[in-house]
N, CA, C and O atoms as a Tinker XYZ file with bonds, in Angstrom:
   360  protein
     1  N    -74.586000    2.869000    1.748000    73     2
     2  CA   -74.406000    1.642000    0.996000    64     1     3
     3  C    -75.755000    1.155000    0.492000    63     2     4     5
     4  O    -76.295000    0.169000    0.993000    81     3
     5  N    -76.273000    1.821000   -0.460000    73     3     6
     6  CA   -77.517000    1.436000   -1.124000    64     5     7
     7  C    -78.697000    1.323000   -0.163000    63     6     8     9
     8  O    -79.596000    0.511000   -0.382000    81     7
     9  N    -78.704000    2.121000    0.886000    73     7    10
    10  CA   -79.815000    2.100000    1.822000    64     9    11
    11  C    -79.887000    0.863000    2.692000    63    10    12    13
    12  O    -80.931000    0.587000    3.282000    81    11
    13  N    -78.794000    0.107000    2.785000    73    11    14
    14  CA   -78.780000   -1.137000    3.553000    64    13    15
    15  C    -78.065000   -0.957000    4.885000    63    14    16    17
    16  O    -77.219000   -1.775000    5.247000    81    15
    17  N    -78.389000    0.090000    5.608000    73    15    18
    18  CA   -77.725000    0.363000    6.882000    64    17    19
    19  C    -78.160000   -0.680000    7.903000    63    18    20    21
    20  O    -79.350000   -0.866000    8.154000    81    19
    21  N    -77.169000   -1.360000    8.488000    73    19    22
    22  CA   -77.464000   -2.422000    9.458000    64    21    23
    23  C    -76.779000   -2.160000   10.789000    63    22    24    25
    24  O    -76.509000   -3.090000   11.549000    81    23
    25  N    -76.500000   -0.900000   11.068000    73    23    26
    26  CA   -75.827000   -0.573000   12.317000    64    25    27
    27  C    -76.606000    0.518000   13.033000    63    26    28    29
    28  O    -77.454000    1.189000   12.445000    81    27
    29  N    -76.299000    0.682000   14.313000    73    27    30
    30  CA   -76.883000    1.778000   15.074000    64    29    31
    31  C    -75.754000    2.608000   15.661000    63    30    32    33
    32  O    -74.688000    2.086000   15.986000    81    31
    33  N    -75.996000    3.886000   15.792000    73    31    34
    34  CA   -75.001000    4.783000   16.368000    64    33    35
    35  C    -75.295000    4.963000   17.844000    63    34    36    37
    36  O    -76.450000    4.913000   18.268000    81    35
    37  N    -74.239000    5.175000   18.627000    73    35    38
    38  CA   -74.442000    5.389000   20.048000    64    37    39
    39  C    -73.194000    5.954000   20.700000    63    38    40    41
    40  O    -72.157000    6.110000   20.055000    81    39
    41  N    -73.303000    6.257000   21.976000    73    39    42
    42  CA   -72.192000    6.798000   22.746000    64    41    43
    43  C    -71.337000    5.644000   23.260000    63    42    44    45
    44  O    -71.857000    4.645000   23.758000    81    43
    45  N    -70.021000    5.793000   23.133000    73    43    46
    46  CA   -69.110000    4.790000   23.689000    64    45    47
    47  C    -68.164000    5.463000   24.677000    63    46    48    49
    48  O    -68.382000    6.612000   25.062000    81    47
    49  N    -67.122000    4.757000   25.085000    73    47    50
    50  CA   -66.209000    5.266000   26.111000    64    49    51
    51  C    -65.399000    6.479000   25.654000    63    50    52    53
    52  O    -64.719000    7.101000   26.470000    81    51
    53  N    -65.458000    6.826000   24.371000    73    51    54
    54  CA   -64.688000    7.964000   23.874000    64    53    55
    55  C    -65.549000    9.200000   23.641000    63    54    56    57
    56  O    -65.021000   10.261000   23.306000    81    55
    57  N    -66.850000    9.085000   23.811000    73    55    58
    58  CA   -67.781000   10.154000   23.474000    64    57    59
    59  C    -67.596000   11.448000   24.244000    63    58    60    61
    60  O    -67.916000   12.518000   23.726000    81    59
    61  N    -67.086000   11.380000   25.475000    73    59    62
    62  CA   -66.944000   12.603000   26.269000    64    61    63
    63  C    -65.507000   13.113000   26.312000    63    62    64    65
    64  O    -65.185000   13.981000   27.123000    81    63
    65  N    -64.646000   12.587000   25.454000    73    63    66
    66  CA   -63.244000   13.039000   25.428000    64    65    67
    67  C    -63.072000   14.172000   24.418000    63    66    68    69
    68  O    -63.736000   14.206000   23.382000    81    67
    69  N    -62.177000   15.086000   24.737000    73    67    70
    70  CA   -61.827000   16.118000   23.760000    64    69    71
    71  C    -60.929000   15.472000   22.712000    63    70    72    73
    72  O    -60.442000   14.357000   22.900000    81    71
    73  N    -60.715000   16.176000   21.618000    73    71    74
    74  CA   -59.831000   15.634000   20.581000    64    73    75
    75  C    -58.428000   15.406000   21.140000    63    74    76    77
    76  O    -57.782000   14.411000   20.810000    81    75
    77  N    -57.959000   16.318000   21.981000    73    75    78
    78  CA   -56.622000   16.187000   22.576000    64    77    79
    79  C    -56.546000   14.956000   23.480000    63    78    80    81
    80  O    -55.562000   14.217000   23.443000    81    79
    81  N    -57.581000   14.737000   24.289000    73    79    82
    82  CA   -57.608000   13.562000   25.171000    64    81    83
    83  C    -57.646000   12.265000   24.360000    63    82    84    85
    84  O    -56.975000   11.289000   24.697000    81    83
    85  N    -58.428000   12.271000   23.302000    73    83    86
    86  CA   -58.536000   11.075000   22.474000    64    85    87
    87  C    -57.205000   10.766000   21.792000    63    86    88    89
    88  O    -56.778000    9.612000   21.755000    81    87
    89  N    -56.550000   11.796000   21.252000    73    87    90
    90  CA   -55.255000   11.587000   20.594000    64    89    91
    91  C    -54.203000   11.135000   21.600000    63    90    92    93
    92  O    -53.351000   10.310000   21.270000    81    91
    93  N    -54.247000   11.659000   22.819000    73    91    94
    94  CA   -53.313000   11.225000   23.860000    64    93    95
    95  C    -53.549000    9.755000   24.186000    63    94    96    97
    96  O    -52.597000    9.008000   24.414000    81    95
    97  N    -54.816000    9.336000   24.210000    73    95    98
    98  CA   -55.145000    7.932000   24.463000    64    97    99
    99  C    -54.601000    7.044000   23.346000    63    98   100   101
   100  O    -53.996000    6.005000   23.611000    81    99
   101  N    -54.818000    7.457000   22.101000    73    99   102
   102  CA   -54.346000    6.658000   20.970000    64   101   103
   103  C    -52.832000    6.533000   20.945000    63   102   104   105
   104  O    -52.300000    5.495000   20.552000    81   103
   105  N    -52.148000    7.565000   21.354000    73   103   106
   106  CA   -50.690000    7.573000   21.291000    64   105   107
   107  C    -50.030000    7.161000   22.599000    63   106   108   109
   108  O    -48.828000    7.363000   22.770000    81   107
   109  N    -50.792000    6.585000   23.526000    73   107   110
   110  CA   -50.234000    6.266000   24.839000    64   109   111
   111  C    -49.401000    4.993000   24.854000    63   110   112   113
   112  O    -48.528000    4.847000   25.710000    81   111
   113  N    -49.642000    4.082000   23.946000    73   111   114
   114  CA   -48.901000    2.818000   23.938000    64   113   115
   115  C    -47.570000    2.953000   23.237000    63   114   116   117
   116  O    -47.372000    3.852000   22.419000    81   115
   117  N    -46.658000    2.054000   23.561000    73   115   118
   118  CA   -45.384000    2.090000   22.846000    64   117   119
   119  C    -45.594000    1.503000   21.456000    63   118   120   121
   120  O    -46.417000    0.606000   21.271000    81   119
   121  N    -44.870000    1.995000   20.512000    73   119   122
   122  CA   -45.024000    1.538000   19.142000    64   121   123
   123  C    -44.494000    0.120000   19.003000    63   122   124   125
   124  O    -43.464000   -0.238000   19.574000    81   123
   125  N    -45.212000   -0.667000   18.242000    73   123   126
   126  CA   -44.793000   -2.038000   17.998000    64   125   127
   127  C    -44.025000   -2.099000   16.686000    63   126   128   129
   128  O    -44.454000   -1.519000   15.689000    81   127
   129  N    -42.906000   -2.787000   16.680000    73   127   130
   130  CA   -42.148000   -2.933000   15.444000    64   129   131
   131  C    -42.779000   -4.041000   14.610000    63   130   132   133
   132  O    -42.990000   -5.148000   15.105000    81   131
   133  N    -43.080000   -3.750000   13.351000    73   131   134
   134  CA   -43.660000   -4.801000   12.517000    64   133   135
   135  C    -42.624000   -5.873000   12.207000    63   134   136   137
   136  O    -41.443000   -5.573000   12.032000    81   135
   137  N    -43.067000   -7.110000   12.140000    73   135   138
   138  CA   -42.177000   -8.213000   11.793000    64   137   139
   139  C    -42.356000   -8.519000   10.316000    63   138   140   141
   140  O    -43.473000   -8.731000    9.845000    81   139
   141  N    -41.265000   -8.540000    9.604000    73   139   142
   142  CA   -41.310000   -8.816000    8.178000    64   141   143
   143  C    -41.098000  -10.307000    7.968000    63   142   144   145
   144  O    -40.122000  -10.864000    8.469000    81   143
   145  N    -42.000000  -10.970000    7.231000    73   143   146
   146  CA   -41.805000  -12.401000    7.015000    64   145   147
   147  C    -40.550000  -12.664000    6.203000    63   146   148   149
   148  O    -40.213000  -11.886000    5.311000    81   147
   149  N    -39.889000  -13.701000    6.488000    73   147   150
   150  CA   -38.696000  -14.092000    5.762000    64   149   151
   151  C    -38.620000  -15.595000    5.727000    63   150   152   153
   152  O    -39.091000  -16.235000    4.787000    81   151
   153  N    -38.028000  -16.149000    6.750000    73   151   154
   154  CA   -37.865000  -17.598000    6.798000    64   153   155
   155  C    -39.180000  -18.329000    7.064000    63   154   156   157
   156  O    -39.229000  -19.555000    6.970000    81   155
   157  N    -40.242000  -17.600000    7.391000    73   155   158
   158  CA   -41.510000  -18.234000    7.743000    64   157   159
   159  C    -42.434000  -18.450000    6.558000    63   158   160   161
   160  O    -43.504000  -19.036000    6.721000    81   159
   161  N    -42.066000  -18.010000    5.407000    73   159   162
   162  CA   -42.909000  -18.248000    4.238000    64   161   163
   163  C    -43.217000  -16.983000    3.470000    63   162   164   165
   164  O    -42.741000  -15.897000    3.800000    81   163
   165  N    -44.019000  -17.151000    2.445000    73   163   166
   166  CA   -44.374000  -16.046000    1.564000    64   165   167
   167  C    -45.633000  -15.342000    2.068000    63   166   168   169
   168  O    -46.462000  -15.936000    2.757000    81   167
   169  N    -45.756000  -14.078000    1.712000    73   167   170
   170  CA   -46.958000  -13.332000    2.060000    64   169   171
   171  C    -48.144000  -13.750000    1.205000    63   170   172   173
   172  O    -49.284000  -13.734000    1.669000    81   171
   173  N    -47.881000  -14.122000   -0.035000    73   171   174
   174  CA   -48.960000  -14.411000   -0.973000    64   173   175
   175  C    -48.580000  -15.606000   -1.826000    63   174   176   177
   176  O    -47.485000  -15.660000   -2.385000    81   175
   177  N    -49.478000  -16.548000   -1.920000    73   175   178
   178  CA   -49.258000  -17.706000   -2.786000    64   177   179
   179  C    -50.289000  -17.628000   -3.902000    63   178   180   181
   180  O    -51.489000  -17.720000   -3.644000    81   179
   181  N    -49.827000  -17.456000   -5.158000    73   179   182
   182  CA   -50.771000  -17.326000   -6.266000    64   181   183
   183  C    -51.617000  -18.590000   -6.438000    63   182   184   185
   184  O    -51.186000  -19.692000   -6.096000    81   183
   185  N    -52.809000  -18.413000   -6.965000    73   183   186
   186  CA   -53.720000  -19.526000   -7.205000    64   185   187
   187  C    -54.114000  -19.526000   -8.673000    63   186   188   189
   188  O    -54.110000  -18.487000   -9.332000    81   187
   189  N    -54.454000  -20.703000   -9.171000    73   187   190
   190  CA   -54.914000  -20.806000  -10.558000    64   189   191
   191  C    -56.393000  -20.458000  -10.692000    63   190   192   193
   192  O    -56.904000  -20.314000  -11.802000    81   191
   193  N    -57.081000  -20.323000   -9.548000    73   191   194
   194  CA   -58.505000  -20.007000   -9.581000    64   193   195
   195  C    -58.724000  -18.555000   -9.984000    63   194   196   197
   196  O    -57.989000  -17.661000   -9.566000    81   195
   197  N    -59.745000  -18.340000  -10.802000    73   195   198
   198  CA   -60.107000  -16.976000  -11.178000    64   197   199
   199  C    -60.996000  -16.400000  -10.073000    63   198   200   201
   200  O    -61.954000  -17.052000   -9.659000    81   199
   201  N    -60.696000  -15.190000   -9.588000    73   199   202
   202  CA   -61.505000  -14.613000   -8.511000    64   201   203
   203  C    -62.917000  -14.272000   -8.989000    63   202   204   205
   204  O    -63.138000  -13.966000  -10.161000    81   203
   205  N    -63.845000  -14.330000   -8.071000    73   203   206
   206  CA   -65.229000  -13.973000   -8.391000    64   205   207
   207  C    -65.310000  -12.494000   -8.727000    63   206   208   209
   208  O    -64.549000  -11.687000   -8.191000    81   207
   209  N    -66.213000  -12.145000   -9.596000    73   207   210
   210  CA   -66.382000  -10.738000   -9.973000    64   209   211
   211  C    -66.925000   -9.928000   -8.808000    63   210   212   213
   212  O    -66.633000   -8.739000   -8.685000    81   211
   213  N    -67.717000  -10.569000   -7.953000    73   211   214
   214  CA   -68.312000   -9.870000   -6.814000    64   213   215
   215  C    -68.623000  -10.880000   -5.712000    63   214   216   217
   216  O    -69.078000  -11.990000   -5.984000    81   215
   217  N    -68.371000  -10.481000   -4.470000    73   215   218
   218  CA   -68.684000  -11.332000   -3.323000    64   217   219
   219  C    -69.336000  -10.468000   -2.253000    63   218   220   221
   220  O    -68.793000   -9.431000   -1.871000    81   219
   221  N    -70.484000  -10.888000   -1.776000    73   219   222
   222  CA   -71.132000  -10.210000   -0.659000    64   221   223
   223  C    -70.995000  -11.135000    0.544000    63   222   224   225
   224  O    -71.732000  -12.111000    0.675000    81   223
   225  N    -70.048000  -10.820000    1.415000    73   223   226
   226  CA   -69.734000  -11.691000    2.545000    64   225   227
   227  C    -70.892000  -11.807000    3.520000    63   226   228   229
   228  O    -70.946000  -12.759000    4.298000    81   227
   229  N    -71.826000  -10.850000    3.496000    73   227   230
   230  CA   -73.010000  -10.950000    4.359000    64   229   231
   231  C    -73.849000  -12.162000    3.977000    63   230   232   233
   232  O    -74.404000  -12.838000    4.844000    81   231
   233  N    -73.940000  -12.436000    2.674000    73   231   234
   234  CA   -74.713000  -13.588000    2.209000    64   233   235
   235  C    -74.089000  -14.907000    2.643000    63   234   236   237
   236  O    -74.784000  -15.918000    2.744000    81   235
   237  N    -72.802000  -14.904000    2.899000    73   235   238
   238  CA   -72.094000  -16.123000    3.291000    64   237   239
   239  C    -71.995000  -16.282000    4.805000    63   238   240   241
   240  O    -71.435000  -17.264000    5.293000    81   239
   241  N    -72.535000  -15.324000    5.546000    73   239   242
   242  CA   -72.519000  -15.421000    7.001000    64   241   243
   243  C    -71.168000  -15.141000    7.630000    63   242   244   245
   244  O    -70.922000  -15.541000    8.767000    81   243
   245  N    -70.292000  -14.461000    6.910000    73   243   246
   246  CA   -68.940000  -14.200000    7.409000    64   245   247
   247  C    -68.874000  -12.915000    8.230000    63   246   248   249
   248  O    -68.132000  -12.844000    9.210000    81   247
   249  N    -69.631000  -11.915000    7.842000    73   247   250
   250  CA   -69.579000  -10.616000    8.506000    64   249   251
   251  C    -70.222000  -10.724000    9.886000    63   250   252   253
   252  O    -71.341000  -11.217000   10.025000    81   251
   253  N    -69.505000  -10.260000   10.894000    73   251   254
   254  CA   -70.012000  -10.312000   12.260000    64   253   255
   255  C    -70.218000   -8.898000   12.787000    63   254   256   257
   256  O    -69.878000   -7.921000   12.119000    81   255
   257  N    -70.773000   -8.797000   13.983000    73   255   258
   258  CA   -70.986000   -7.491000   14.589000    64   257   259
   259  C    -69.649000   -6.832000   14.909000    63   258   260   261
   260  O    -68.628000   -7.504000   15.054000    81   259
   261  N    -69.673000   -5.516000   15.016000    73   259   262
   262  CA   -68.480000   -4.769000   15.399000    64   261   263
   263  C    -68.090000   -5.173000   16.814000    63   262   264   265
   264  O    -68.945000   -5.282000   17.693000    81   263
   265  N    -66.803000   -5.392000   17.031000    73   263   266
   266  CA   -66.316000   -5.819000   18.339000    64   265   267
   267  C    -65.471000   -4.717000   18.971000    63   266   268   269
   268  O    -64.791000   -3.967000   18.271000    81   267
   269  N    -65.520000   -4.628000   20.275000    73   267   270
   270  CA   -64.673000   -3.680000   20.991000    64   269   271
   271  C    -63.262000   -4.248000   21.068000    63   270   272   273
   272  O    -63.074000   -5.426000   21.372000    81   271
   273  N    -62.283000   -3.413000   20.794000    73   271   274
   274  CA   -60.897000   -3.842000   20.878000    64   273   275
   275  C    -60.343000   -3.651000   22.280000    63   274   276   277
   276  O    -59.160000   -3.888000   22.520000    81   275
   277  N    -61.179000   -3.231000   23.191000    73   275   278
   278  CA   -60.741000   -3.057000   24.569000    64   277   279
   279  C    -60.009000   -1.748000   24.768000    63   278   280   281
   280  O    -60.030000   -0.866000   23.909000    81   279
   281  N    -59.364000   -1.639000   25.908000    73   279   282
   282  CA   -58.686000   -0.397000   26.264000    64   281   283
   283  C    -57.244000   -0.341000   25.802000    63   282   284   285
   284  O    -56.619000    0.715000   25.907000    81   283
   285  N    -56.687000   -1.431000   25.296000    73   283   286
   286  CA   -55.291000   -1.414000   24.868000    64   285   287
   287  C    -55.208000   -0.951000   23.428000    63   286   288   289
   288  O    -55.673000   -1.637000   22.517000    81   287
   289  N    -54.629000    0.186000   23.231000    73   287   290
   290  CA   -54.494000    0.749000   21.899000    64   289   291
   291  C    -53.505000   -0.074000   21.076000    63   290   292   293
   292  O    -52.703000   -0.826000   21.629000    81   291
   293  N    -53.565000    0.068000   19.796000    73   291   294
   294  CA   -52.682000   -0.582000   18.832000    64   293   295
   295  C    -52.949000   -2.077000   18.697000    63   294   296   297
   296  O    -52.070000   -2.827000   18.273000    81   295
   297  N    -54.147000   -2.513000   19.051000    73   295   298
   298  CA   -54.501000   -3.910000   18.823000    64   297   299
   299  C    -55.289000   -4.070000   17.526000    63   298   300   301
   300  O    -55.679000   -5.183000   17.172000    81   299
   301  N    -55.526000   -2.967000   16.816000    73   299   302
   302  CA   -56.326000   -3.033000   15.597000    64   301   303
   303  C    -55.670000   -3.925000   14.543000    63   302   304   305
   304  O    -56.368000   -4.551000   13.746000    81   303
   305  N    -54.341000   -3.990000   14.529000    73   303   306
   306  CA   -53.654000   -4.857000   13.566000    64   305   307
   307  C    -54.066000   -6.310000   13.787000    63   306   308   309
   308  O    -54.215000   -7.075000   12.833000    81   307
   309  N    -54.247000   -6.677000   15.037000    73   307   310
   310  CA   -54.631000   -8.050000   15.370000    64   309   311
   311  C    -56.051000   -8.340000   14.895000    63   310   312   313
   312  O    -56.305000   -9.386000   14.297000    81   311
   313  N    -56.972000   -7.426000   15.157000    73   311   314
   314  CA   -58.352000   -7.622000   14.739000    64   313   315
   315  C    -58.445000   -7.718000   13.219000    63   314   316   317
   316  O    -59.159000   -8.577000   12.701000    81   315
   317  N    -57.740000   -6.857000   12.503000    73   315   318
   318  CA   -57.811000   -6.897000   11.044000    64   317   319
   319  C    -57.144000   -8.150000   10.495000    63   318   320   321
   320  O    -57.632000   -8.724000    9.521000    81   319
   321  N    -56.041000   -8.587000   11.094000    73   319   322
   322  CA   -55.362000   -9.807000   10.644000    64   321   323
   323  C    -56.249000  -11.031000   10.830000    63   322   324   325
   324  O    -56.361000  -11.868000    9.934000    81   323
   325  N    -56.870000  -11.130000   11.984000    73   323   326
   326  CA   -57.751000  -12.271000   12.249000    64   325   327
   327  C    -58.934000  -12.259000   11.283000    63   326   328   329
   328  O    -59.352000  -13.314000   10.807000    81   327
   329  N    -59.472000  -11.087000   10.991000    73   327   330
   330  CA   -60.599000  -10.995000   10.063000    64   329   331
   331  C    -60.217000  -11.495000    8.681000    63   330   332   333
   332  O    -60.993000  -12.206000    8.041000    81   331
   333  N    -59.046000  -11.137000    8.223000    73   331   334
   334  CA   -58.583000  -11.592000    6.907000    64   333   335
   335  C    -58.398000  -13.103000    6.898000    63   334   336   337
   336  O    -58.786000  -13.770000    5.940000    81   335
   337  N    -57.809000  -13.645000    7.956000    73   335   338
   338  CA   -57.589000  -15.093000    8.014000    64   337   339
   339  C    -58.910000  -15.857000    8.108000    63   338   340   341
   340  O    -59.012000  -16.981000    7.618000    81   339
   341  N    -59.919000  -15.254000    8.734000    73   339   342
   342  CA   -61.237000  -15.887000    8.760000    64   341   343
   343  C    -61.748000  -16.090000    7.337000    63   342   344   345
   344  O    -62.338000  -17.124000    7.023000    81   343
   345  N    -61.519000  -15.100000    6.481000    73   343   346
   346  CA   -61.972000  -15.216000    5.096000    64   345   347
   347  C    -61.193000  -16.296000    4.349000    63   346   348   349
   348  O    -61.741000  -16.963000    3.472000    81   347
   349  N    -59.929000  -16.468000    4.691000    73   347   350
   350  CA   -59.098000  -17.485000    4.036000    64   349   351
   351  C    -59.615000  -18.890000    4.299000    63   350   352   353
   352  O    -59.589000  -19.739000    3.408000    81   351
   353  N    -60.084000  -19.141000    5.514000    73   351   354
   354  CA   -60.481000  -20.496000    5.889000    64   353   355
   355  C    -61.989000  -20.717000    5.820000    63   354   356   357
   356  O    -62.459000  -21.826000    6.074000    81   355
   357  N    -62.745000  -19.693000    5.485000    73   355   358
   358  CA   -64.195000  -19.826000    5.483000    64   357   359
   359  C    -64.643000  -20.731000    4.360000    63   358   360
   360  O    -65.840000  -20.966000    4.196000    81   359
């Protein structure tokens, strides 16, 4: 990204697992059924505002460090949902 690397690489809890072990870990939880909104409102409400041509969220202080999702698989939907809502209210 234009030479602006702001992260470091390192070993985490998955570094010593084989591909088979890692895939078994990812697939160990029961699948969650997605809930489709209906009576709770719309997914998207249009706005009359014209979107900015470009936004760098780092300049606005919104981007945070990478967080561990813990040992419970399939929580990534929660982390991504919360991140999107943070941008809505920022």
